C-alpha angles and dihedrals in degrees: 000000000000099000121067130195094240094056091048095047094045092054094044130069092234115211125203093212098202129008133160096189123122109261094234127149089255090057091045088060090057092048091050091049088061092040091244111168102180134034126194103213125198101226094204087065094057094071135340098210096104148325097276101031094078089062091047089052092051091049089050091054097042100040094065112106091229094049118126090209133076122193108233133192102178136038093248088059090051090052092046092050089056092050089050092051095251130126111242115232120201123184130227140165125217094207131044095209092100119037091040129165104259119120094357094298095142089055089051090055090046089056089050088058106269109147105163130043139175127209106233140351108235096298124081113256135177091285101052152301124318127212090271088064103031095170095061112100138208113299127218088263088050092056089052090050094051091048092051093047091057095040090057093046098248128142119251114222117202139157122057103049091022117075122250098249093045091047094051093047091048091052091049090049089052089072098217098320113133116270125188141201101212099195131007149122125226130262088209088071102026122021098218112142090226089065130087129251126233087243093061092043091053091050091050090051092049088055089056091253136134136239117215118210116219132213099219107133098215095054090049097044113013122093142131092297094065100024092112091064115087092220133031115230111248110263124220120258088252090074091062090045090055089058090050092049092047091054091048090054092044103046107003134254092284091072104042126091143144128273102164098177100216119179105196114162094012124119106236096174096124125139093244107086088122107355140098093338098039143041129213092252090056106049142010124255122262135043103286132086121218125207132205118280115277093014102067096123134026093252087067092063090109087069089063094049093046093049093049090050087055088051091057103263111154124231090249092052092048092051088056092049094045098049121320095084093052092047090051094056093041089055092047092053103035103025127239 
C-alpha cells in the first residue's frame, strides 16, 4: 500500500465532526495523536449548570495561554489555528430548546460562539418532531427557527435525533442552503429509530450538505432483535465502515464525513438510559456509552483511515471524509 494514514492526516485539516468530550489538555493529546486540527464540540455536554455556563467553561479552557485549543467562528480562524499549532474548537447544540428563537435568543447564542444547532433531541418539541415521533413535521415555530438559523449564518443539523418528516421539511425550508447531519448511522443497515434514512441523507446531499458517521456501538448494532439484552455486544470497526461505504455509494464522497460522538470526561450518569428520551431498542442500559472496536477513542482515528485505504478509498476521497467536506459546508454557512 503506497498511501499511509499519517501522510494523509498531516496534509489534511482533519475535523472531528461531532464530539461531546471535555476539551482538556489530556483530550488535546489524543486529538494531536490522530493529527486532528478541528473539533466540533456540543456545548451542552460541557456542563449542565445552565444555558450560558457551558460557554463560560469553554472560554475558561481556551483563554489560557497554555491552552491547546482556540475557539473559532469562521473557517479562516480554523485555518489560522492550525498554522499556530492550536486545535480549532467550534461550538454546536444538538437541541434548539434552548437556545430557541424568542426575543433574539438565538442571536445571543450566535454571538457567544454557537455556529451549529439541531432542532430537537429525540422527543418532539415546539419546533418539530424527534426521532421518537418520526411522522411529526416542522411546526410554525420550527419554520421561524430554520429561517433565523440561516439568517444568522449558522448551520442547521438534522437527521439522527430529529425525526424524518421534520428533517425533510426543515431541509425544504432551507431553500437550497447546506444542511448537515453531524452524527448518525443509517437505518438502511441498522433499523434503530435514532438513525437516519437514505431519503434524508439524499436530501441533505442535494442541499450541498454533509452526513457525519458516528462510532457509537448501539446505533450501529442495536435494534429490535437484541432489545431484550441489557447491553449490545461491541461490533467490529467494519460495521461502522459499512455505513461509511453505504453513504459513499448513496450520495458520493463529497457528502460523507465523520462525527464519532465521543464523550470522554463527561458525566453520563443520567436517568435516561433508557428512559423518556430513549427506548430499549435504541440504547443499552446503564450510564456508559460503548464504541465500535478499534475506534473507541479519537486517537484511534488512524484505524479508520487505514481500513478505508484497504477498502479502496483514494487519498482524495479520504481527505474529503476527514475534513474537506466539513470545511466546505462551514465556509458556505459562515463565510471564509
